[in-house]
VOGU-3710 file (C-alpha; in Angstrom, 3 decimals, decimal comma):
1> mtvldgnwrr> 100,665/-126,920/-7,764  102,497/-125,337/-9,824  103,151/-124,730/-14,243  107,236/-125,074/-14,512  107,855/-125,947/-18,314  104,705/-126,676/-18,923  104,479/-129,883/-16,669  101,763/-129,062/-13,628  104,683/-130,258/-10,595  103,396/-130,078/-6,561
11> ppppaarggg> 104,471/-127,811/-4,518  107,368/-129,194/-1,583  105,345/-129,265/1,322  105,403/-125,977/3,808  108,070/-127,480/6,711  110,604/-128,031/4,106  110,831/-124,993/2,601  113,940/-123,441/4,973  114,178/-125,923/6,674  117,594/-126,179/5,764
21> tekwlliala> 118,334/-122,870/7,440  116,850/-123,520/10,136  118,176/-126,551/10,223  121,806/-124,925/10,206  121,035/-121,430/12,263  119,662/-123,953/15,175  122,901/-126,100/15,258  125,392/-122,674/15,486  122,812/-121,330/18,111  123,690/-124,739/20,322
31> vmifllslap> 127,486/-124,586/19,079  127,947/-120,858/20,542  125,924/-121,955/23,691  128,332/-125,065/23,948  131,362/-123,564/23,535  130,138/-120,140/25,606  128,359/-121,985/28,578  128,599/-125,857/29,108  132,625/-126,099/27,811  133,591/-122,651/30,210
41> lgrlvwtala> 131,882/-124,378/33,139  133,088/-127,745/31,893  136,532/-126,452/31,998  135,894/-125,321/35,672  135,236/-128,440/37,042  137,782/-130,401/35,361  140,358/-127,273/36,911  138,790/-127,857/40,584  138,980/-131,650/40,274  142,430/-133,485/38,576
51> pqgqldlsrl> 144,603/-129,869/38,411  147,614/-132,208/37,183  145,664/-134,446/34,365  144,585/-136,863/37,697  142,240/-136,949/39,734  143,190/-135,831/43,569  140,669/-135,739/45,719  142,826/-135,155/48,563  143,687/-131,604/47,389  140,153/-130,705/47,794
61> drllaqprvv> 140,269/-132,132/51,949  143,025/-129,930/52,651  142,226/-126,224/50,873  138,689/-126,554/51,910  139,760/-127,981/55,676  141,410/-124,347/56,106  140,510/-122,264/58,710  140,149/-118,884/56,696  137,988/-121,605/54,234  136,354/-122,199/56,595
71> qatfntlwla> 135,823/-119,128/57,782  135,130/-117,271/54,963  131,956/-119,884/53,672  130,557/-119,594/57,235  130,656/-115,816/57,023  129,110/-115,954/53,794  126,207/-117,919/54,316  125,544/-115,873/57,808  125,788/-112,673/55,611  123,632/-113,810/52,971
81> lgstalalll> 121,314/-115,798/54,885  120,832/-112,329/57,789  120,391/-110,533/54,218  117,685/-112,474/52,659  115,354/-112,208/56,631  115,584/-108,326/55,613  114,928/-108,588/51,732  112,114/-110,838/52,412  110,725/-108,329/54,974  111,720/-104,849/52,833
91> gtlaavlvql> 110,208/-106,717/49,898  106,705/-108,052/51,151  106,021/-104,929/53,180  106,320/-103,396/49,971  104,798/-105,507/47,118  101,493/-105,341/50,296  101,813/-101,745/50,357  101,947/-101,209/46,151  99,687/-104,008/45,445  97,067/-104,248/47,684
101> sdmrhkpawv> 96,267/-100,731/49,852  95,376/-97,909/48,241  98,700/-95,734/48,381  98,877/-92,749/46,515  101,617/-91,856/43,961  102,571/-95,741/43,218  104,702/-95,843/40,235  106,583/-93,053/41,141  107,405/-95,277/44,446  108,030/-98,318/43,008
111> fvfilplmip> 110,449/-96,545/39,938  112,298/-95,579/43,218  112,385/-98,923/45,137  113,429/-100,340/42,407  115,543/-98,192/41,339  118,844/-99,858/44,115  118,549/-103,052/41,970  119,513/-101,093/38,836  122,807/-99,335/40,799  126,017/-101,158/40,335
121> pqvsalawlq> 126,417/-102,466/44,257  129,702/-100,865/44,908  128,518/-97,608/44,325  126,210/-98,029/47,027  128,491/-99,341/49,703  130,475/-96,018/48,565  127,857/-93,887/49,009  126,727/-95,130/51,915  130,250/-95,101/52,923  130,774/-91,527/51,931
131> awspgsplln> 127,364/-90,790/53,469  127,901/-91,800/57,261  131,650/-91,118/57,744  132,612/-88,170/60,207  134,143/-86,504/57,130  130,991/-86,735/55,080  130,930/-83,476/52,949  126,727/-83,718/53,662  126,583/-83,624/57,280  128,734/-81,770/58,144
141> ligispagsg> 126,670/-79,375/55,381  123,676/-79,781/57,949  125,449/-80,234/60,555  124,681/-83,243/61,556  128,373/-85,221/61,202  129,029/-88,286/63,486  132,296/-87,603/65,796  134,998/-89,957/66,254  137,804/-91,141/64,264  137,376/-95,181/64,785
151> rhplysaggi> 136,111/-98,221/62,103  133,164/-97,018/60,122  129,818/-98,560/61,433  129,590/-99,797/58,121  132,733/-102,113/58,231  131,144/-104,953/59,610  128,941/-107,714/59,319  125,702/-106,049/59,960  126,392/-103,172/57,827  127,060/-105,629/54,596
161> illlglhnap> 124,076/-107,337/55,727  122,040/-104,030/55,896  123,586/-102,754/52,319  123,009/-106,692/50,970  119,503/-106,956/52,340  118,865/-102,883/50,951  120,081/-103,773/47,763  117,738/-107,483/46,929  114,859/-106,543/48,441  113,660/-104,922/45,292
171> lvfltvraal> 113,815/-108,938/44,235  111,529/-110,150/46,548  109,156/-107,190/45,376  109,001/-108,539/42,042  108,412/-112,327/43,136  106,168/-111,586/45,541  104,221/-108,340/43,653  103,788/-110,538/40,495  102,306/-113,551/42,979  99,834/-111,143/44,524
181> rripadllea> 98,419/-110,182/41,312  96,887/-113,262/41,078  95,330/-113,759/44,097  91,251/-113,661/43,424  89,904/-110,376/44,020  86,462/-111,829/45,477  88,468/-114,186/48,068  89,822/-111,349/49,853  86,548/-110,077/49,618  84,836/-112,321/51,415
191> araggagpwr> 86,921/-112,301/53,948  86,529/-108,203/54,595  82,713/-109,886/53,939  83,448/-111,999/57,487  84,847/-109,124/59,456  88,969/-110,079/58,572  90,712/-106,604/59,335  93,904/-105,613/57,559  96,741/-107,750/59,802  94,465/-111,096/59,883
201> lvftiilpla> 94,263/-110,813/56,453  97,317/-110,011/55,641  98,740/-113,327/57,465  96,263/-115,795/57,041  95,049/-115,519/53,424  97,674/-113,011/51,016  100,842/-114,355/52,362  99,933/-118,594/52,608  98,698/-118,587/48,768  102,423/-116,543/48,721
211> rsalyaggal> 104,308/-119,028/49,548  105,831/-120,111/46,333  106,764/-116,924/45,554  108,481/-115,796/49,056  110,442/-119,298/48,574  111,139/-118,433/45,099  111,869/-114,373/45,970  113,963/-115,517/49,133  115,956/-117,410/46,953  116,812/-114,884/44,731
221> sfvaaagnfg> 118,108/-113,038/47,379  120,213/-115,341/48,568  122,458/-116,213/45,406  122,132/-112,140/44,530  123,815/-111,781/48,107  125,736/-114,398/48,122  127,437/-113,377/44,732  127,631/-109,821/45,510  131,121/-108,697/45,505  130,456/-104,780/45,529
231> iqamlgipar> 129,316/-104,734/48,736  131,095/-107,660/49,963  134,564/-106,276/48,708  133,830/-102,863/50,217  132,617/-103,598/53,026  133,910/-107,191/53,983  137,960/-106,281/52,921  138,510/-103,412/55,311  136,321/-104,922/57,965  138,888/-108,300/57,645
241> mptlitliyq> 135,298/-110,125/57,340  136,532/-112,388/54,461  133,668/-114,393/52,282  134,317/-116,391/49,250  133,630/-114,547/46,710  136,609/-112,366/48,357  138,566/-114,893/49,474  138,767/-115,673/45,649  139,580/-111,710/44,734  142,590/-112,207/46,887
251> rlngsgpqal> 143,941/-115,652/45,635  143,566/-114,081/42,206  147,222/-112,392/42,513  148,238/-115,367/44,286  151,973/-116,769/43,077  152,539/-120,620/42,344  150,631/-123,248/40,460  147,823/-123,958/42,599  146,335/-120,381/42,522  144,219/-121,322/39,782
261> pdmavlsllm> 142,838/-124,342/41,140  142,816/-123,133/43,950  140,082/-120,564/42,788  138,835/-123,186/40,710  137,621/-125,230/43,422  136,439/-121,876/45,977  134,491/-120,779/41,968  132,743/-124,308/42,926  131,738/-124,578/46,550  130,133/-121,165/45,494
271> alitlsglmi> 127,825/-122,613/43,079  127,662/-125,483/45,421  125,760/-122,909/48,057  123,789/-120,894/45,291  122,499/-123,988/43,796  121,940/-125,661/46,679  119,850/-122,206/48,032  117,629/-122,481/44,813  116,830/-126,252/45,092  115,954/-125,892/48,570
281> agwlgqrldv> 113,198/-123,161/48,004  111,804/-124,677/44,753  110,914/-128,059/46,005  109,720/-126,004/49,365  107,697/-123,935/46,978  106,834/-127,105/45,437  105,546/-129,235/48,765  103,600/-126,428/49,767  102,504/-124,661/47,187  98,747/-123,501/47,454
291> rvgggkgagq> 96,649/-122,503/43,994  94,033/-120,811/43,790  92,124/-120,229/40,419  89,140/-118,009/38,757  87,748/-114,882/39,347  90,089/-111,730/38,986  92,847/-110,639/40,041  93,380/-108,864/43,374  92,979/-105,048/43,036  94,934/-101,932/44,443
301> slmplgrwrl> 92,268/-101,272/46,425  91,438/-103,991/49,102  93,498/-102,848/51,539  92,343/-99,703/51,942  94,721/-97,138/54,836  92,732/-95,021/55,821  93,818/-92,368/58,500  96,514/-94,330/58,269  97,156/-93,459/54,156  99,112/-90,487/55,271
311> lseslawllm> 101,196/-92,213/58,523  102,324/-95,253/55,965  102,685/-92,363/52,605  105,185/-90,717/54,502  106,869/-93,421/55,967  107,389/-95,337/52,927  108,889/-91,954/51,549  110,950/-91,825/54,737  112,845/-94,616/53,852  113,200/-94,307/50,415
321> latlllplsa> 115,206/-90,843/51,522  117,221/-92,513/54,360  118,278/-96,006/52,201  118,441/-94,051/48,692  118,666/-90,058/48,378  121,153/-89,488/50,969  123,668/-92,029/50,289  123,071/-90,349/46,745  123,179/-87,142/47,703  126,735/-87,587/49,853
331> llvssltrgy> 128,111/-89,136/46,741  127,121/-85,868/44,711  128,113/-84,040/47,251  131,350/-85,641/47,373  132,152/-85,629/43,541  131,064/-81,811/44,038  134,546/-81,004/46,277  138,007/-80,214/46,082  139,441/-82,668/48,643  137,562/-85,801/50,872
341> gqplnwhslt> 136,008/-84,259/54,192  135,942/-80,876/53,149  132,601/-78,606/53,495  131,006/-77,785/50,155  131,009/-73,850/49,967  132,031/-71,633/46,964  135,846/-72,143/47,978  135,832/-75,755/47,974  133,044/-76,432/45,575  134,302/-77,446/41,847
351> idnylqallh> 133,522/-80,083/38,792  137,501/-80,871/38,037  136,524/-84,660/39,181  133,989/-84,744/36,423  136,424/-82,848/34,052  139,161/-85,289/34,904  136,918/-88,990/34,732  135,412/-87,388/31,387  138,214/-86,066/30,124  141,732/-86,205/31,546
361> hqairqafit> 141,925/-89,711/33,377  143,022/-91,668/30,239  142,709/-95,108/32,214  139,101/-93,954/33,631  138,043/-92,612/30,208  139,896/-95,762/28,328  136,970/-97,932/31,141  134,268/-96,313/30,199  134,630/-96,419/26,092  135,228/-100,328/26,599
371> slglsagtal> 132,143/-100,776/28,820  130,077/-99,029/26,618  131,119/-101,240/24,226  130,929/-104,232/25,203  127,741/-103,526/26,568  126,288/-102,578/22,830  127,843/-105,418/21,712  126,815/-107,976/24,264  122,901/-106,168/23,339  123,364/-106,571/19,719
381> vlmvmalllg> 124,579/-110,580/19,706  122,008/-111,859/21,825  119,606/-110,183/20,150  120,210/-111,932/17,358  120,551/-114,866/19,256  116,908/-114,425/21,642  115,311/-113,418/18,446  116,248/-117,298/16,552  116,527/-119,017/19,934  113,038/-118,186/21,170
391> yfltwrrrpw> 111,528/-118,789/17,667  113,123/-122,308/17,946  112,316/-122,753/22,080  108,150/-121,437/21,489  106,992/-123,097/17,720  109,823/-125,468/16,972  110,541/-127,169/20,137  111,762/-130,200/20,479  113,053/-132,088/23,926  116,483/-132,061/23,388
401> mrfmqfstel> 116,002/-127,802/23,339  115,358/-127,674/27,403  118,831/-128,227/27,918  119,702/-125,548/25,655  117,855/-123,110/27,755  118,523/-124,924/30,642  122,117/-124,576/29,974  121,413/-120,117/29,576  120,208/-120,763/33,089  122,915/-122,015/34,921
411> ayalpgivig> 124,945/-119,267/33,219  122,989/-116,594/34,842  121,707/-118,381/37,924  125,719/-118,647/38,853  127,924/-115,966/40,741  129,290/-114,073/37,930  132,550/-114,490/39,521  132,497/-118,064/39,074  131,023/-117,481/35,095  134,691/-115,165/35,158
421> iaamlfflpp> 137,103/-117,917/36,614  135,211/-121,089/34,028  136,162/-117,947/30,826  139,423/-117,362/32,302  140,554/-120,924/32,385  138,406/-121,728/29,077  140,427/-118,812/27,287  143,918/-119,262/29,115  145,816/-121,866/27,197  146,279/-120,798/23,445
431> lpwttislyg> 143,528/-121,800/21,065  143,798/-125,194/19,143  146,506/-125,058/16,649  147,014/-121,867/17,838  149,893/-119,481/19,808  147,305/-117,000/20,368  146,198/-116,756/24,112  142,402/-114,336/24,308  143,311/-114,180/28,065  143,291/-110,492/28,819
441> svwvilaayl> 141,770/-109,482/25,684  138,797/-107,742/25,400  136,970/-110,816/23,499  137,082/-112,789/27,125  135,424/-110,051/28,844  132,484/-110,459/26,137  131,998/-114,346/26,196  131,545/-114,032/29,923  129,248/-111,593/29,290  127,137/-113,705/26,501
451> anylalvlrp> 127,148/-116,261/28,729  125,891/-114,846/31,338  123,548/-112,550/29,608  121,369/-114,706/27,248  119,094/-115,893/29,515  118,151/-111,872/30,591  117,087/-111,339/27,306  115,957/-114,813/26,410  113,154/-114,262/29,104  111,011/-110,906/27,465
461> alsgyaqlep> 111,536/-112,938/24,074  109,957/-116,022/25,270  107,037/-113,752/26,256  107,108/-111,600/23,631  106,512/-115,313/21,703  104,011/-116,628/24,096  101,757/-113,318/22,487  101,799/-113,561/19,497  100,116/-115,321/16,898  102,322/-118,954/15,319
471> sldeaarvcg> 99,633/-119,004/11,855  101,126/-115,403/10,195  104,432/-118,294/10,098  102,493/-120,706/9,716  100,720/-119,199/6,584  103,350/-117,463/5,617  105,575/-120,831/5,385  102,207/-122,340/3,232  102,778/-119,018/0,854  106,253/-120,196/-0,145
481> agfmarlrdi> 108,151/-117,502/2,494  111,297/-119,142/3,477  113,077/-118,210/6,955  115,414/-115,481/6,625  112,713/-113,891/4,730  109,827/-114,542/7,441  112,105/-113,539/10,236  112,882/-110,083/7,983  109,228/-108,954/7,125  107,473/-110,623/10,009
491> igplaapava> 108,757/-112,680/13,036  111,819/-110,125/13,424  109,273/-106,707/13,632  106,501/-108,736/15,957  109,118/-110,254/18,413  111,488/-106,588/18,008  109,758/-104,946/21,033  110,139/-107,884/23,895  114,192/-108,739/22,467  115,059/-105,369/22,755
501> agaimvflsa> 113,269/-104,226/26,300  115,980/-107,234/26,702  118,866/-106,989/25,095  118,262/-103,030/27,240  118,596/-104,111/30,384  121,094/-106,410/29,064  122,940/-102,928/28,180  122,894/-101,871/31,592  123,227/-105,265/33,621  126,742/-105,236/31,622
511> fneiqisill> 127,545/-101,869/31,684  127,672/-101,780/35,576  128,514/-105,840/36,216  131,877/-106,023/38,495  131,721/-109,438/38,998  132,729/-111,207/35,790  135,047/-108,549/34,769  137,111/-108,218/38,685  139,172/-110,857/37,329  139,274/-110,599/33,884
521> vsarvqtigp> 140,365/-107,186/33,380  144,009/-106,431/32,872  146,695/-103,622/31,935  145,295/-103,643/28,548  141,508/-103,346/29,186  139,773/-102,218/32,001  136,196/-101,478/32,993  133,884/-98,572/34,757  132,301/-101,280/37,229  135,754/-102,574/38,622
531> miifleegga> 136,885/-98,912/38,497  135,111/-97,312/41,854  137,199/-99,782/43,442  140,616/-99,130/42,268  139,850/-95,552/42,606  138,454/-96,360/46,034  141,722/-98,174/47,206  143,918/-95,825/45,562  143,017/-92,979/47,968  141,062/-91,156/45,094
541> ptlsaavgcl> 137,230/-91,004/46,536  136,155/-87,878/45,260  137,201/-88,592/41,924  135,900/-92,546/42,534  132,162/-90,488/43,858  132,548/-88,810/40,279  132,395/-91,822/38,716  129,748/-93,191/40,512  127,514/-90,599/40,139  128,354/-90,826/36,420
551> mvlavllmml> 127,186/-94,680/36,300  123,967/-93,975/38,642  122,644/-91,053/35,721  123,462/-93,620/32,950  121,258/-95,646/34,429  118,474/-93,219/35,342  118,835/-92,215/31,571  117,732/-95,600/30,671  115,523/-96,447/32,308  113,578/-93,232/31,971
561> llsaarkrlp> 113,782/-94,480/28,534  112,590/-97,507/28,495  109,872/-96,006/30,602  109,029/-93,796/27,680  108,609/-96,503/25,445  106,673/-98,971/28,040  103,562/-98,933/25,854  105,585/-100,272/22,582  106,851/-103,405/24,733  104,897/-106,344/26,381
571> agvlpwqp> 103,411/-106,160/29,516  105,899/-107,292/32,567  109,043/-105,993/30,545  110,294/-103,892/32,804  109,616/-104,717/36,542  109,078/-101,392/37,469  106,188/-100,481/35,739  102,719/-101,799/37,353
//
């Protein structure tokens, strides 16, 4: 009880204190998610089905029956399935080797294995192209340059599948490794005591128990491959091998009233393919799921390599040398030469490409500044949104809030180019009651980033909230603290490490992003992601190599910064940490 003017009065119930603030913040979050995710996607569907304001399914039949669209659809499925098979093979082998064997120097190897997932795919494609071309400065330097002046071998279906598989193998690795950690160690030890050898252990116990993770990892790889614009554009367009994502990009410059509706239809077809892959994988995982419980999780020495350890470790590091270090080294060597194809020596060595990129080339410099500003702004806004949304989803959960979370996951699961087209269509008309159109401005890219990356920062935020004790918040409510005071003094400081880690991952992803911005950049606004493709198409390979090296350096610095702060972050937030 409290005393006010000499009268005893019962204090208001805890739920009432700050309830108005919580309600309005929740309404504001719901409105933002609707405007960022659901409304643009709704506009995309409406434009595809009713471009003239009336439903027109006959137009869909004519467009989808075009030979080029059919071929692009077939190529998209074939390339995604082929690269998924390669990613499953490499990612599963890596997960078994890291989680169950006694391989040495695992943290360093995992860091290098995860790195391709963080490097922009267009940079990886450029590195591979420059590493294995007849004019490769690195191969010329060591005297093993391939002969011939024909078409580059990577300009083919095999080249696209190879690079997509290598790029997405870390997705499978992360998923399968998490499943292997949950397999009881005593189950594997009992199998070993019964005489099961390493291969029998893997194929009869470990992989069957990890089937759900294999399906999930395969689905992630399939979706990522189907929506990977950087590799498909760098290799597929010169190879004259159209896919849905490159067909959308090429129709961006199309003229006529049907250009945007056609792009909307093709993007919906892409969304249908990716969501179908996720649904099929989820159905298979639930149908064939095998669960075990009890006991300590599998350790990291249940499958000792014995006399094969040196050979296994050598092959593992050789794979990293061939698939990552060699292409990146070629990219670095190319960036240090005056002209592409020149041998690296004291006469051709130069840093002019870096000076040009950082100081003299206005478009590149402005693209770096714009990307840094957009990435930082996206990370900061999503930090606040994830901090608030995580609180409501964890401690104040209501049935209808599941739809809010589903909306964020949907925007993240769809290919970035679908989100880009949705944002383009939504912001192309003038804003209501004004004559202002945001298309071609930095605000459209920011809105698309916010929609696409909210789930990426929300996931670690929910993980962080799950490790907190809600009684701290309840105690503060009982003591009369309002919501903003609790957020400032209790909730924020406790949840900040997980939210900050997610925000840094968003910064990394947005800084290197290309799928969204390739559709939304304009003469006024450029980002650094598409700049690699623009420079390569413009005949400046050494300058594009320098820009690619700068982007890789930025990724490495951010990953090392996160690794240095890992002790203050919740477990499992950093994908490359054990």
